[in-house]
Residue, then its C-alpha position, 0 to 999 in steps of 0.5 A: m500500500k503506497t500513497k503520496q501527498v504533499l502536505p504544505v500546511v504551515a503555522l508559525l510558533s507564537q513564542a518570540a524566541l521561536c519566531a524564526q521557526a515553523i511547524i508543519t502538520i503531518d497527516v497520513p491521508g486517510a489515517d485516524g492517527t499519525f505518529p512520527t517517531s524518528i527524523n534523520n539528519a536528512g530531514v526524512i521522517a518515519g513513524s506509524y499511523s492507525d486506520s479506522n480499524a485501529v490497525s497500525h501501518g508504517f510511513l515515511r515522509d521525504l523532503t518534499g513532504a511526500i508520504t509513502t506508506f508500507d506494511v510488513p507482509a506478515a503483519g496482522t490486520a486486526s485491531s492492535e496488530g500491524t506495522f510499527a516503524r520506530a527509527i530511521n537512519d541517515a541512509g533511509v533504513i527504517a527499523g521497527w516491529y510488526t505484530d502478527t495475527n497472534i499479536k506476537a511481535h517480530g523485528f523488521l528493517r526496511d531498506p530505501t528500495g522498500a525491501i523488508t527483512t524480518f527477524d526474531a531475537p534468540h530465545d524470543a518467546r513472546g515478542t521482539f521489539v526493535t527500538c533503534i538503529n544507527n548509520a552502520g545498520v546496527i539495531a538494538g531492542y529487547d525481547t519478551f520471555q514467557n515469564n514476561t521478563v524483557h532482555g536487551f539484544v543487538r543485531t549487527a549489520g550482517g544479521n547476527i543477533y546477540r542477547f545481553d543484560p547488564p551484570g546482575a540484571l533480571q531484565s533490561e530494555a535497550l532503547a537507544i544507540n549511537a554511531a559508535g554502537d553504544i547502547t543505553g536503556w534500563f535494567s532491573a536487578t533484585t527488584l523492579l526498580r529501574q536503573g540506567f546502563v550504557r553498553t559500549a560496542d565491545g560489551v563493556t557496561t556501566t550502570f548508573d542512577a539519576p539524581g532524584a530517582g525513586t527507590i521502589d518498584n517501577v520507578g527509578t532511572f529511564p534513559t531514552a536517548i544517546n548522542a554521538t559523543g555519548v551524552i545520554a538523556g532521560y528522566a527519573l521517576a521519584d517514588n511518587d511517580e513525578a518525572q524529572g529530566w536529566m542529561r548524563r555527561i560522558d564523565g558520568s556527571f548529571a544535569v537535572f532539569q524541569a521544563p517550564n510547564a511541568g507540574s509537580g506533586g506526583g505522577p504523571y506530572g513532570t518532564y520527559p526527554a525523548g531525543i538528543n542530537a550531536s550538539g546536545n540539544i534535548v527534546g521531549w515533553d512535559i505534563s502540566l498540572s494547570p491546565y490539568y494533564v496537558y502535554h507541551g513540547f520542549t527543546r533544551a539547549p546544551g547550556g540549559a535554556i529551555i523553550t516550550f512550544e505548542a503545535p498548531g491545533a493542539g488541544t488543551g484538554i486532558q492528555q491533549g497537546a504536543r510531544a516531541a519524539s526526535v531531533n536531528d543534527l539540524g535541530q529539526i524536531a518530529g513528534s505528534y499532538l492530540d487536538s481538541d477532538t483527541d485525534s492524533h497528528g504529526f508535526l515537523l518543527i523546522p528551525 
């Protein structure tokens, strides 16, 4: 299934500090919801969209605004099944997962010609979830065992797959990879407390806890992105589930921060970084208390200055608003927002 359409809808941001920037709205034609997840350094965007039957499909948006949709041939066609595009590298290779008719997940990669390769992680019992790919074609993610534990894996460009967990871990998820092949994510040891890790390409693993991270089950340290220099971004959940953004420098020190609209006093309020580029610009979203449970996009400069933004048409009701998902080295940001009718749309912020 392929469709192409140029989408020129542009609206200027209202904040004075962002007046030189613009946001382009992205809607896959006929979609019930559009969810960009990754933007590469050429400005090509990948993501997923849902149809009227709640089936997921992949898409990419090129530099002209043309959209190409695709499905993994073995993907299921019932509600909650389908193709989930998660990441795109500078060569235009897209990686993600698809769910079959048994709602089991399998990994895939799609090359620029449209050819699709599928795979499963070793010992996979319940599903293989691909989260990231670098420019060398190395893929990382996690698989789910029959006992519902998750374990990280890395897939080489040649197709060899290796499962790993940080030392002492009962489970782990690999969530981001950089050009050198360094992987970051979270792990749990004796309890369900989350801790961060970074694993170099040769397998050396360092674990860490972010400032402000809680100490009980299901909270802790959640890395979400790593850049070419090894700087990591993520968030810490306190014992009351409130989220605080952080950046971990290559020397192991941290800078913690809250976006201006972030609510406090407990979860789900707080700041959620999602992406970081080579310069150290971090993007993500915060969840406000007033207005109640509304999302706001933000970008944080390497020096610490934070600017928030709203996507044109974003709603201001519960769980509405903008979420920035990915930033490239040009500072272009891709993400999604919910409007006042709770319909999801994609956006591209151009500096």
